[in-house]
C-alpha positions in Angstrom: 109.1 93.2 92.0 110.2 90.8 89.3 107.9 88.3 87.6 109.1 85.7 85.1 106.0 86.3 82.8 105.9 90.1 83.0 108.1 93.1 82.4 109.2 94.7 85.7 107.0 97.8 85.2 103.9 95.6 84.7 104.8 93.2 87.6 105.1 96.1 90.0 101.3 96.7 89.7 100.1 93.2 90.4 97.2 93.1 92.9 97.7 96.7 94.0 95.2 99.6 94.4 95.9 102.6 92.1 97.1 104.7 95.0 99.7 102.1 95.9 100.8 101.6 92.3 101.5 105.3 92.1 104.3 104.8 94.7 106.1 102.3 92.5 109.3 103.0 90.7 111.3 106.2 91.1 109.7 107.4 94.3 111.3 106.7 97.7 109.7 104.3 100.0 110.2 101.9 102.9 109.8 98.1 102.5 109.6 96.2 105.8 110.3 92.5 105.5 109.3 89.8 107.9 110.2 86.2 107.4 109.6 82.9 109.2 107.0 81.9 111.8 105.0 84.8 113.0 102.7 85.3 116.0 99.7 87.6 116.0 101.4 90.0 118.5 104.6 90.1 116.5 102.7 91.0 113.3 100.7 93.6 115.2 104.0 95.2 116.4 105.5 95.1 112.9 102.3 96.8 111.5 102.5 99.4 114.3 106.1 100.2 113.3 104.9 100.7 109.7 102.2 103.1 110.8 104.8 104.9 113.0 107.0 105.2 109.9 103.9 106.6 108.1 103.7 109.4 110.7 107.4 110.1 110.6 108.2 110.1 106.9 107.3 112.6 104.2 103.7 112.3 103.1 103.3 110.1 100.0 106.2 107.9 100.9 105.4 104.3 99.9 105.4 101.9 102.9 105.1 98.2 102.4 105.1 95.2 104.8 106.1 92.1 102.9 105.3 88.8 104.8 107.4 85.8 103.8 107.2 82.3 105.3 104.6 80.6 107.3 103.5 84.0 108.8 101.4 84.5 105.6 98.7 82.5 107.4 98.0 85.6 109.5 97.0 87.5 106.3 94.1 85.1 105.6 90.5 86.2 106.0 89.3 85.8 109.6 92.8 85.6 110.9 93.3 86.9 114.5 95.5 89.7 113.0 92.7 91.0 110.6 92.0 94.2 112.7 95.7 95.1 112.8 96.0 94.6 109.1 92.9 96.7 108.5 94.2 99.5 110.6 97.5 99.6 108.8 95.8 99.6 105.4 93.6 102.6 106.5 96.9 104.5 107.0 98.1 103.7 103.4 100.5 100.9 104.4 100.6 98.2 101.8 100.6 94.6 103.2 101.9 92.0 100.7 102.1 88.3 100.9 104.8 86.2 99.2 103.2 84.0 96.6 105.8 81.2 97.1 105.1 81.2 100.8 101.4 81.2 100.1 101.8 78.0 98.1 103.9 76.4 100.8 101.1 77.3 103.4 98.5 75.9 101.0 96.8 79.2 100.6 95.5 80.9 97.5 95.0 84.5 96.7 91.3 84.2 97.3 92.1 83.3 100.9 93.7 86.6 101.7 91.9 89.2 103.7 90.5 92.2 101.7 93.2 94.7 100.8 96.1 92.3 101.1 98.3 92.2 98.0 100.5 89.4 96.8 103.9 89.4 95.1 105.1 86.3 93.2 108.3 86.1 95.2 109.3 88.2 98.2 113.0 88.0 97.4 112.4 89.4 93.9 110.1 92.2 95.2 112.6 93.2 97.9 115.4 93.2 95.4 113.5 95.4 93.0 112.5 97.8 95.7 116.1 98.3 96.8 117.2 98.8 93.2 114.4 101.4 93.0 116.0 103.3 95.9 113.6 102.1 98.7 114.9 101.7 102.2 114.8 98.1 103.7 114.1 97.1 107.2 113.8 93.5 108.5 111.5 93.1 111.5 
């Protein structure tokens, strides 16, 4: 993840729990990207794919779902997708909202459900993850 005001190493740990931050950098991981309008069932399916990847990949592999676009509204507290997000988080899948998309949707970080992280810009985060050797999937 790249941030204008922070060095890449510092920016990679924004709004992340310590266990998630440990997966940053040189380790392998999977970043799943969703962009555009998003329905609850679609997000639930994407999170299910992420948890299936958790079961299939080497233990300790970082797995992130990055939500970009108006679908970030489903990451807000009391969203219909809250239970699906909570289930994915319990299996150590990071769920991250794009900060630029949050602004467009008139949401603030405080509006996100517990456990949801935020990256300043999805495009910068996705680029950095790929440079770090993470696999990319767009769902």
